[in-house]
N, C-alpha and C positions, 0 to 999 in steps of 0.2 A: 594163666595168662602169660603171653610171651613178652619179651623185652620190647618196649615201645619203639616205634619208628619216629625219629625226631624231625621228620620233614613237616611241612605245613599240613594242617588238618582242619576240618570243620567240626564244631561242636553240634550237639543236637539242635541248638537254636540258630544254627548257621552263622555263628560268630567264628571268624577265622583265627587260628593260632599259628603264628609264624615264628620260627626259631632261626637265629643267625647261624651261619656255618660254624663259627668258633664256639658258640654256646652249645650247639648240637654235639660237637666233638667232646666237650667236657661232660655233657649229660650222658653220652654213651659210655663214658669211662666209669660212671658210678655203678654201685651195686644194683642189681635188678629190682629189689624191693624199693630202693630209694628212687629209682627212675619211675616206677609205677606210682609211687606216692606223689612225686612232683607233677607227673602228668595229670593225675586226678585233681590235684590242687589247682593247676592251671585251667583245667576244664571247669572247675567250680567257679573260679574267678571270672572266666568268660561268661558263664551262665548268669552270674550275678550282674555283670556289666550289661547284659542284655535286658535285664529287668529294670534298670535305672533309665529314666528318660534322658535323652541327649542334653548336654549342658551347653548353654550359649554364653555363659558368664566369662569364659576365657577366650572368646572370639577375637578380642582386641590384641592378643599376644602377637607381637611383631615378628619374632623369630619363627613362629610356626612349629617349633619343635615341641614335642610332648615331654612332660616330666617323666623321669624314670621312677617307677615304683619298685618296692623290694619285697620279695617273698623269701622268708627265712625258714629253712628246715635243718635244724641242728646248726652245724657250722657252715652249711652250704647256703649261699646267697644267690638268688636269681633276680636280676634286674630286668624289668619289663615296662612297656608302655601300653596304654589302651587308647585306640583311636575310635571314638564312638561313631564318627562320620563314615569311616570305612568298615566298621564292625570288625576290627582287628586287634588282637592282643599280640604284641611283638616282643619276644624274648631277645634281649640284646646281649646280656652278659650273664655268665654263670661263674661264680667265684667259689672255688673249692680250695680251702687252705691245705697246704702241704703238711702232712703229718710230721715230717722231719722238723718243721718250724716249731712245732709244739714241744718236741723232744729237746730242742736247744734252748727253749725259754727257761728262765731262772727257776 
């Protein structure tokens, strides 16, 4: 399998996955195996989101912003939101700790 393209894509259930430009840049810098694993995990999350009926309990939220959820793979953290109405999983941030920071730690 080739290195994933981190542009927008549709899952088999037609749930859209969108990746911000900054997050896509950080994802492209990761090792190929890590990229493939993260992409599969995001696909799995979107497929599971498709199985859950839409929630109306939070329709009262004034700001309209969706809470950011977190996917953790080792020390890599992916922050994303799920919009059930638009059938979209949006990757907002990817946090990859700098290895030099660990070398400097006590």
